[in-house]
C-alpha positions in Angstrom: -146.8 9.6 53.2 -147.9 9.2 49.5 -145.2 11.7 48.4 -142.5 9.9 50.3 -143.5 6.6 48.9 -143.5 7.9 45.3 -140.1 9.6 45.9 -138.6 6.3 47.0 -140.1 4.5 44.0 -139.1 7.1 41.4 -136.0 5.3 40.1 -136.9 1.7 41.1 -137.4 -1.1 38.5 -141.1 -1.6 37.6 -141.6 -4.9 39.5 -140.0 -3.4 42.7 -142.2 -0.4 42.3 -145.3 -2.5 42.2 -144.2 -4.7 45.1 -143.5 -1.7 47.3 -146.8 -0.1 46.4 -148.6 -3.4 47.3 -147.0 -3.5 50.7 -147.9 0.1 51.5 -151.5 -0.3 50.3 -151.9 -3.7 52.1 -150.8 -2.1 55.4 -153.2 0.8 54.9 -156.1 -1.6 54.0 -155.3 -3.7 57.1 -155.3 -0.7 59.3 -158.7 0.4 57.9 -160.5 -2.9 58.4 -159.0 -3.6 61.8 -159.8 -0.1 63.1 -163.4 -0.4 61.8 -164.1 -4.0 62.9 -161.9 -4.3 66.0 -161.4 -0.8 67.5 -164.8 0.7 66.5 -166.7 -2.5 66.8 -168.4 -2.2 63.3 -169.7 -5.2 61.5 -167.8 -6.6 58.4 -170.4 -5.2 56.0 -170.3 -5.0 52.2 -169.5 -1.3 52.6 -166.5 -2.0 54.8 -165.2 -4.7 52.4 -165.5 -2.4 49.4 -163.8 0.5 51.2 -161.0 -1.9 52.3 -160.6 -3.2 48.8 -160.5 0.3 47.3 -157.6 1.1 49.6 -155.9 -2.2 48.9 -155.7 -1.7 45.1 -155.3 2.1 45.1 -152.6 3.0 42.5 -151.8 -0.7 41.7 -152.5 -2.2 38.3 -151.1 -4.1 35.4 -149.5 -1.1 33.7 -145.9 -1.4 32.6 -144.8 1.1 35.2 -146.6 -0.7 38.0 -149.1 2.1 38.3 -152.5 2.0 36.8 -155.3 3.8 38.5 -157.8 1.3 39.8 -160.5 3.8 40.4 -162.6 2.1 37.8 -162.8 -1.1 39.7 -161.4 -0.6 43.2 -164.2 -1.2 45.7 -166.5 -2.4 42.9 -167.6 -5.9 42.2 -166.4 -7.5 39.0 -168.7 -7.3 36.0 -167.1 -10.2 34.0 -167.2 -13.9 34.6 -163.9 -15.6 35.5 -162.4 -19.1 35.6 -159.8 -20.9 37.8 -158.4 -23.3 35.3 -161.5 -24.8 33.7 -163.6 -24.2 36.7 -166.1 -21.2 36.5 -166.4 -19.1 39.6 -169.8 -17.5 40.4 -171.2 -15.4 37.6 -170.8 -11.7 37.9 -174.5 -11.0 38.2 -174.8 -13.3 41.2 -172.1 -11.5 43.2 -174.1 -8.8 45.0 -176.6 -11.4 46.3 -173.8 -13.8 47.3 -172.0 -11.0 49.2 -175.2 -9.9 51.0 -175.7 -13.5 52.0 -172.2 -13.8 53.3 -172.2 -10.7 55.5 -175.7 -11.5 56.8 -174.6 -15.0 57.8 -171.4 -13.7 59.4 -173.5 -11.3 61.5 -175.9 -14.1 62.5 -173.0 -16.4 63.4 -171.5 -13.8 65.6 -174.8 -13.0 67.3 -175.3 -16.7 68.0 -171.8 -17.0 69.4 -172.3 -14.1 71.8 -175.6 -15.6 73.0 -174.0 -19.0 73.5 -170.8 -17.6 75.0 -168.8 -19.8 72.7 -166.8 -18.9 69.6 -164.0 -20.7 67.6 -162.2 -17.8 66.0 -160.0 -20.0 63.8 -162.9 -21.9 62.3 -164.9 -18.7 61.9 -162.0 -16.9 60.2 -161.3 -19.9 57.9 -165.0 -20.3 56.9 -165.4 -16.7 55.8 -162.0 -16.5 54.1 -163.0 -19.6 52.2 -166.4 -18.3 51.4 -165.0 -15.0 50.2 -162.4 -16.4 47.9 -165.0 -18.7 46.3 -167.3 -15.8 45.6 -164.3 -14.0 44.1 -166.2 -10.7 44.1 -163.5 -8.3 42.7 -161.5 -8.1 39.5 -158.2 -8.5 41.4 -156.9 -8.6 45.0 -159.3 -11.3 46.1 -156.6 -13.5 47.8 -155.2 -10.5 49.7 -158.7 -9.3 50.6 -159.9 -12.6 52.0 -156.7 -12.8 54.2 -157.5 -9.3 55.5 -161.0 -10.5 56.5 -159.5 -13.6 58.0 -157.0 -11.7 60.1 -159.4 -9.0 61.2 -161.6 -11.8 62.7 -158.5 -13.4 64.3 -157.3 -10.2 65.8 -160.7 -9.4 67.3 -161.5 -12.8 68.7 -158.1 -14.4 69.2 -155.7 -11.5 69.5 -153.4 -13.0 66.8 -152.7 -13.0 63.1 -152.0 -15.9 60.8 -149.6 -15.3 57.9 -151.5 -17.5 55.5 -150.0 -17.4 52.0 -147.3 -14.9 52.9 -144.3 -17.3 52.5 -143.5 -19.6 49.6 -144.4 -22.9 51.3 -147.5 -21.4 53.0 -148.5 -19.7 49.7 -148.3 -23.0 47.7 -150.4 -24.8 50.4 -152.9 -22.0 50.6 -153.3 -21.9 46.8 -153.8 -25.7 46.7 -156.4 -25.5 49.4 -158.2 -22.6 47.7 -158.2 -24.5 44.3 -159.5 -27.7 45.9 -162.2 -25.7 47.8 -163.3 -24.1 44.5 -163.6 -27.5 42.8 -165.9 -28.8 45.5 -167.9 -25.7 46.0 -166.4 -24.6 49.3 -164.6 -26.5 52.0 -163.1 -24.5 55.0 -161.8 -27.5 57.0 -158.3 -27.7 55.3 -158.0 -23.9 55.4 -158.9 -24.0 59.1 -156.0 -26.4 59.8 -153.6 -24.1 57.9 -154.8 -21.1 59.9 -154.1 -23.0 63.1 -150.7 -24.0 62.0 -149.7 -20.4 60.9 -151.2 -18.9 64.1 -149.1 -21.4 66.2 -146.0 -20.4 64.2 -146.8 -16.7 64.9 -147.0 -17.5 68.7 -143.8 -19.4 68.5 -142.0 -16.4 66.8 -143.5 -14.0 69.4 -142.3 -16.2 72.3 -138.8 -16.5 70.8 -138.6 -12.7 70.6 -139.8 -12.2 74.2 -137.6 -14.8 75.7 -134.4 -13.4 77.2 -131.3 -14.3 75.3 -128.9 -16.6 77.1 -125.6 -15.0 77.8 
């Protein structure tokens, strides 16, 4: 498959090359996290997140040709401090502890939900997408990666995906929510509403495709 992708990209403009590569790697990363978490019933661990991120950014970078090996940082937590506007995100040296805390809390939340027999997949997915993006653990691909986590949870516990941030209007709304959440130190409520809206839109599109066309 890699050879076929590269063959199709050989004569494409640089920005198209990068976009095509991102689509391919996103699909491969999505398959990996869903197979692991949903099909094989593994937990969303740090190891699974790192493996998925490595697949997500493989062969994608900021080089002029759209290809720059990301082996040096794919699947590895960032080592530099970053800002969103004037707002500093968690310092690089705090990321390992923050990620350990996140995956442990997710495991506890899922255990508690199983014992209670009650789980809100939309709230859960929004909470951990929000938490992930505010940790911002990787050098790049954090927005795509948090949506992979979100949709893995939704597929397992709701049987649906939400195309959060995939279209222009949704992307703008998602970015505004993520920015506001960063400013207040985390707030999954608004993101939860967006997830519900996008999930409802997905169901509406599925229903439209399944409905027989009127002659």
